[in-house]
N, C-alpha and C positions, 0 to 999 in steps of 0.2 A: 209526626211521624219527623220532620226535617227537622225540627228544634232539635231532637231523639239524636239525629245525626250529625250534627253539630257539636253536639255534644260529646257524642264518642270523637269527636273527628282529633277535638282540642283534648280531652284526656291522651289521646293517643300521641299529639305534639309536649303535654305534660308529661309523660310518663317517657318519652324519648332522654326527658333530657336529667331524669331522676335514675332510671335502671337501666342506660346503658352503660352508669360506672361500672355495673354488677359484672363477674364473674357465670352466670349463664341466665337469661331474665329467662321470664316462665313462660309457658306456650299461649294464655289464657289468663288473663285480671279482669275482675271484675266484672263477668260474661263479655268481655271481649275478647279477640280473637289476635293473634299475631301475625300478623299479613310484612311482605316483603313490600320495600319504598327506595323508588329510585333517588330522592330527598330526603330522607330522612335514616339515622342510624335505628330507628325499631320506631312502630308504629304500631296500634292495633283498634281494629274496629268492631264495633258492632255486627255478626252475622247478617249478611243481606242487604247488609246499606252500603249503597249506590250512589257513588258520591260524582260522577258524571254530569252532571246536567247545573254542578255550583263551578260558579269560574272566582269564586274573592270569596274570600273568609271577611268579615265585618265583628268586631272586637265591640263591645261598649268599655265603655267607662267601668275599672273599680272603683268603689265607692266602700272608706273603710269608717267607725269609728268605736271612739273608744271612752270605756268608763269609766270613769276616777274609780278606786278602789278606797281611797285616801276620806275623812267625815272633815 
């Protein structure tokens, strides 16, 4: 359950950068609901999520792999 909450938090952060430029952000997105935030312009959370027990967020390095289309 904790990983689902972390995913919801990260999704909210990602949405902040992409949705904040639109005229009217939606009230819900992919099962998440829009919430007011003191530090973010726009944030979405999973209903019932409680992040009070967390003090830090750890992001793992991203790996990218490309496949060559030329033979």
